[in-house]
C-alpha positions as CSV (number, residue, x, y, z in Angstrom):
1,M,-3.7,-13.5,4.2
2,A,-1.9,-14.0,7.1
3,Y,1.0,-15.8,7.7
4,V,0.6,-19.1,10.4
5,I,2.8,-20.9,12.1
6,T,3.1,-24.9,11.4
7,D,4.1,-28.1,13.8
8,G,7.8,-27.6,12.7
9,C,7.5,-24.7,15.2
10,V,10.6,-25.1,17.5
11,A,9.5,-22.3,19.8
12,C,12.8,-20.6,19.5
13,G,11.6,-16.9,19.4
14,S,12.8,-15.3,16.8
15,C,10.0,-14.7,15.0
16,I,9.1,-13.0,18.2
17,D,11.5,-10.5,18.0
18,E,11.4,-9.7,14.3
19,C,7.0,-9.0,14.3
20,P,6.7,-5.3,14.0
21,V,3.0,-5.2,15.3
22,G,3.5,-7.8,18.3
23,A,1.3,-10.4,16.3
24,I,2.8,-13.3,17.7
25,S,2.0,-15.3,21.0
26,E,4.6,-17.6,23.0
27,G,3.7,-21.3,23.9
28,D,4.9,-25.0,23.2
29,I,4.1,-24.0,19.0
30,Y,3.9,-20.1,18.7
31,K,0.9,-18.6,17.3
32,I,0.0,-15.6,15.1
33,D,-2.9,-13.4,15.5
34,A,-4.4,-13.3,12.0
35,A,-6.4,-10.0,12.7
36,A,-3.0,-8.2,13.6
37,C,-0.8,-9.5,11.3
38,I,-0.1,-7.4,8.6
39,D,1.6,-9.8,6.0
40,C,4.7,-8.3,6.0
41,G,6.3,-11.8,5.9
42,S,9.3,-10.5,8.8
43,C,8.4,-13.6,11.0
44,A,8.7,-16.1,8.0
45,G,12.3,-14.9,7.1
46,A,13.6,-15.0,10.8
47,C,12.2,-18.5,11.2
48,P,15.3,-21.1,11.0
49,S,12.9,-24.0,10.9
50,D,10.5,-22.5,7.9
51,A,7.8,-23.1,10.1
52,I,5.9,-19.7,9.0
53,V,4.0,-19.9,6.0
54,Q,1.1,-18.0,4.1
55,G,-1.8,-19.3,5.2
């Protein structure tokens, strides 16, 4: 299962810097492309607001 970004996202960009495959896109709330996500969890570990969870 791919990771997803919840409404707790503060759009800080920490997750984008950590994603090794570029699966995260910017916006008011960032989004993870489930097809590109490799389930490594790097984004969740980098999120200061714990807004990234396995979906």
